[in-house]
N, C-alpha and C positions, 0 to 999 in steps of 0.2 A: 674103154672109157669107164669112169667111175661116176655114178649118179648119187647125189645127195641133195638135201633141201636146205634152203636158207630162209630164215624168217627175218624180215626187216624191222625197223624201229616202229612201224605202224601195225605190225602183226601179220603182214601179208607174207605168204610162203611161196617160194618159187623153186622148182627143180633145176639143178645145175648139173651139167655134164662136163667133166674135165679129164684129160689124159692122166692115167695113173703111172705112166712110165717116164715122165719128163722131169721129175724132181721139183715140181712146182709146189709152192706153199698155198695154203688156203687163202692167205692174205693176197697173194698175187692173183689168184682166181677171182676173189671178190672184187678187187680193183679192176680187173679186166672185164668183169661183168657189170661194171659201173655202179657198184654199191658204194655208199658214202663212208668209206673207210679211210681215215686219215693216214695211218701208218707212217708217221713222220720220221721214224728212225730207219725206214727202208728194210725192215725185217730182221733187225739185230736184237730184238727183245730188250730195247732200251727205253721205250716210251709207253707201252701198253695201250696205244690208241687203236689197236686192232683187236680189242677185247671181244670175245664171243663166249656165249654160253652153249655148252653141248647139251642139247635136249635129248638126243638119242644117239647111241653109237660110241660112247666114251670108252668102252672096253677095247676098241681097236686103235686107240690113240697112243697108248703107252703112257708113262708117267711124265709129268712136267719136270723140266730141269730146275735146278736151284735158281738159275738166273731168271727163268720165266716166273717162278713162284715169287721171287723178290719183287718183280715188276707188278705182278698181280696184287700183291699186298699193298701197293701204293694207291690202288683204286678206291674211290669213295664207295663203290658198290661192287661187292664181290659175292659170287655164288659158288656153291660146292663144286660145280662143274665148269667154272670159268677157265678159259685158256686164252692164249694169244694166238691169233690166226697165223701169224708169221712163223710160229713154231710147229704148226701142223702140216705135215707133208701129205700131198694127195697120193693115196695108194688104195689098193683094193679093199683094205680094212675100213675105209670110209663109206663103202657102198651102203646106201640106205640111211646114213647118218643125218641128223637134223641139227643145224647150228642157228643160234639166234644172235643177231648183231647187238652188241652191248656198248661198243666204243663210241666215242664222240663222232657226230656227223660232221663231214667237211663242208 
């Protein structure tokens, strides 16, 4: 299991545990944990409604793809560590990471 923290829109942080060997995305884990993540495109990096800011642990994520960067650039509010949760796979590299929800609430 991989443990990381999620900060919601109100600034509350919660520790989340997720299996690191099932190929799940951060978006899928956030939705399963009942966070208000729209994710209207279903994880294809076409809508940017699963926008998160990586507060800690960005080194383990790898680089964003061009498609992800294109979607992030459409956002009204972009941060240096902005990513799309649908493009982040749960793996051991996320151990101890901290993500802040930035996308629209559903």
